[in-house]
C-alpha positions as CSV (number, residue, x, y, z in Angstrom):
1,M,6.7,14.7,9.4
2,K,5.1,13.2,5.7
3,I,5.6,9.5,6.1
4,S,4.7,7.0,2.8
5,I,3.1,3.4,2.6
6,V,3.8,1.3,0.5
7,I,2.4,-2.0,-0.3
8,P,3.4,-4.1,-3.1
9,N,-0.1,-6.3,-4.1
10,R,-0.2,-9.6,-6.6
11,N,-3.4,-10.9,-7.1
12,G,-4.6,-9.9,-3.4
13,A,-7.8,-8.0,-3.6
14,E,-9.5,-10.3,-0.7
15,M,-6.4,-9.1,1.2
16,L,-6.4,-5.7,0.4
17,R,-10.8,-5.8,1.6
18,K,-10.2,-7.4,4.4
19,N,-7.0,-5.4,5.8
20,L,-6.3,-2.3,3.8
21,P,-9.5,-0.1,5.7
22,F,-7.4,-0.5,8.8
23,V,-4.2,0.7,7.4
24,L,-6.3,3.9,6.6
25,V,-7.3,4.2,9.8
26,A,-4.1,3.7,11.7
27,A,-1.9,5.4,8.8
28,K,-4.2,8.7,9.2
29,G,-2.3,11.2,6.7
30,A,0.0,9.2,5.6
31,E,0.3,8.6,1.9
32,V,-0.8,5.4,0.8
33,I,0.8,3.6,-2.5
34,V,-0.1,0.1,-3.7
35,V,1.9,-1.1,-6.5
36,D,-0.2,-3.8,-8.2
37,D,2.4,-6.4,-9.7
38,A,0.5,-7.0,-12.6
39,S,-2.6,-9.2,-10.9
40,E,-4.9,-11.3,-12.5
41,D,-7.8,-10.9,-10.3
42,N,-9.7,-7.9,-9.6
43,S,-7.6,-6.0,-7.2
44,L,-7.3,-2.8,-9.1
45,L,-11.4,-2.3,-9.7
46,L,-11.4,-2.9,-5.8
47,L,-9.0,-0.3,-5.2
48,K,-10.4,2.0,-8.1
49,K,-14.1,1.6,-6.2
50,E,-13.8,1.1,-2.2
51,F,-10.4,3.1,-1.8
52,P,-10.1,6.2,-3.6
53,S,-7.9,7.8,-1.2
54,V,-5.1,5.0,-2.4
55,R,-2.6,6.2,-4.8
56,V,-1.9,3.1,-7.1
57,L,0.7,2.2,-9.3
58,R,0.5,-0.7,-11.8
59,K,3.1,-2.5,-13.4
60,S,2.4,-4.2,-16.7
61,C,4.3,-7.1,-15.7
62,H,4.8,-9.9,-12.8
63,D,8.3,-8.7,-11.8
64,G,8.4,-10.1,-8.1
65,F,8.3,-8.4,-4.8
66,A,11.6,-6.7,-4.8
67,S,11.3,-4.4,-8.5
68,T,7.6,-4.0,-7.0
69,V,8.4,-2.1,-3.7
70,N,11.5,-0.4,-5.2
71,V,8.2,1.5,-7.7
72,G,6.9,2.1,-4.5
73,V,9.7,3.5,-2.8
74,K,10.9,5.6,-5.8
75,E,7.3,7.1,-6.3
76,A,7.0,7.9,-2.5
77,K,7.3,11.3,-1.4
78,G,7.2,10.9,2.3
79,E,10.7,11.8,4.8
80,I,9.5,8.2,5.9
81,V,8.9,5.2,3.8
82,V,6.9,2.1,5.9
83,L,6.7,-1.4,3.9
84,L,3.6,-3.4,4.2
85,N,2.2,-6.3,2.7
86,T,-1.4,-6.7,2.0
87,D,-2.2,-9.1,5.0
88,V,-1.0,-6.7,7.6
89,R,-3.4,-5.0,10.0
90,P,-1.9,-2.2,12.1
91,E,-2.4,-1.8,15.8
92,Q,-3.9,1.8,16.1
93,N,-0.5,4.3,16.6
94,F,2.1,1.7,15.1
95,L,3.3,4.7,13.5
96,A,3.8,6.5,16.8
97,P,7.0,5.5,17.5
98,L,8.7,6.8,14.0
99,I,7.3,10.2,14.1
100,A,8.7,10.6,17.6
């Protein structure tokens, strides 16, 4: 079963640096998409340099949470889509109940 994780981001470079490594370990094998809501910090550069396995979608104008999440969900390829915020550090087996 394919799982996609969608993470909306707006100027969250520091939160991504802090928490995204834990997402990638806990969600091994899942598609991880970060949708950037026209950030003005170095989020895009950080994602490109430090997290090349993450699919990054960039919005050109800031529209807010709902439209940002919708962009990610629309592009997700998984049968299950999980939404996470940049401040989330998931437990190791957080996807297990969904897969079961």
